[in-house]
C-alpha positions as CSV (number, residue, x, y, z in Angstrom):
1,X,0.0,0.0,0.0
2,X,1.2,3.5,-0.9
3,X,0.1,7.1,-0.6
4,X,-0.5,8.9,-3.9
5,X,-0.5,12.7,-3.9
6,X,-3.5,13.7,-6.1
7,X,-2.0,17.0,-7.1
8,X,1.4,15.9,-8.5
9,X,0.8,12.1,-8.6
10,X,3.9,11.5,-6.5
11,X,3.9,8.0,-5.0
12,X,5.2,7.3,-1.5
13,X,7.4,4.4,-0.4
14,X,5.4,1.4,0.7
15,X,3.6,1.8,4.0
16,X,5.0,-0.6,6.7
17,X,3.1,-2.2,9.5
18,X,0.3,-3.7,7.4
19,X,-0.6,-7.2,8.8
20,X,-0.6,-10.5,7.0
21,X,-4.1,-11.3,5.8
22,X,-5.7,-14.5,4.5
23,X,-6.4,-13.8,0.9
24,X,-7.8,-17.1,-0.1
25,X,-11.3,-17.2,-1.6
26,X,-13.3,-14.1,-0.5
27,X,-10.7,-13.2,2.2
28,X,-8.1,-10.5,2.3
29,X,-8.0,-6.8,3.3
30,X,-11.7,-6.1,3.1
31,X,-11.9,-2.5,4.3
32,X,-9.8,0.5,5.3
33,X,-11.0,3.9,6.5
34,X,-9.6,7.0,8.2
35,X,-11.1,8.1,11.5
36,X,-13.3,11.3,11.3
37,X,-10.6,13.2,13.2
38,X,-7.7,11.7,11.2
39,X,-5.8,15.0,10.8
40,X,-5.3,15.3,14.5
41,X,-5.7,11.7,15.8
42,X,-4.0,9.9,12.9
43,X,-6.2,6.7,13.5
44,X,-6.9,4.2,10.7
45,X,-9.4,1.3,11.0
46,X,-9.3,-1.8,8.9
47,X,-11.2,-5.1,8.5
48,X,-9.4,-8.2,7.2
49,X,-9.6,-12.0,7.4
50,X,-7.2,-14.2,9.3
51,X,-8.4,-17.7,8.5
52,X,-12.1,-17.8,9.3
53,X,-11.8,-15.0,11.7
54,X,-12.6,-11.4,10.8
55,X,-10.3,-8.9,12.6
56,X,-10.9,-5.2,13.0
57,X,-7.7,-3.6,14.4
58,X,-7.1,0.1,14.9
59,X,-3.8,1.7,13.9
60,X,-2.0,4.9,14.4
61,X,-0.5,6.3,11.2
62,X,2.9,8.0,11.4
63,X,4.6,9.1,8.1
64,X,4.7,5.8,6.3
65,X,4.0,3.3,9.1
66,X,0.9,1.8,10.7
67,X,1.4,1.0,14.4
68,X,-1.3,-1.3,15.9
69,X,-3.0,0.3,18.9
70,X,-6.0,-1.8,19.7
71,X,-6.4,-5.4,18.4
72,X,-9.8,-6.9,17.6
73,X,-12.2,-4.1,18.1
74,X,-14.7,-6.7,16.8
75,X,-13.8,-10.2,15.8
76,X,-15.5,-13.5,15.2
77,X,-16.0,-16.4,12.8
78,X,-18.1,-14.6,10.2
79,X,-18.5,-15.0,6.5
80,X,-16.0,-13.0,4.7
81,X,-17.5,-9.6,4.2
82,X,-17.2,-6.2,5.8
83,X,-20.4,-4.2,5.3
């Protein structure tokens, strides 16, 4: 994953700290969103599959690195999907 500047199309170095996900079948990184107060709080939320478990960790974004802050805000053995 990288950041693309929409003004000059400059592409960042790869973002580090992204977890391994299970991308078999319908699995994988299923969602990623910025917190409403992202400019000040720098929090990023994701949903991904790890085996049959859906995981929703929260990360703090610093420059080009995601640092995990709270594991499994929600988790469970659900069908792969993140709506």
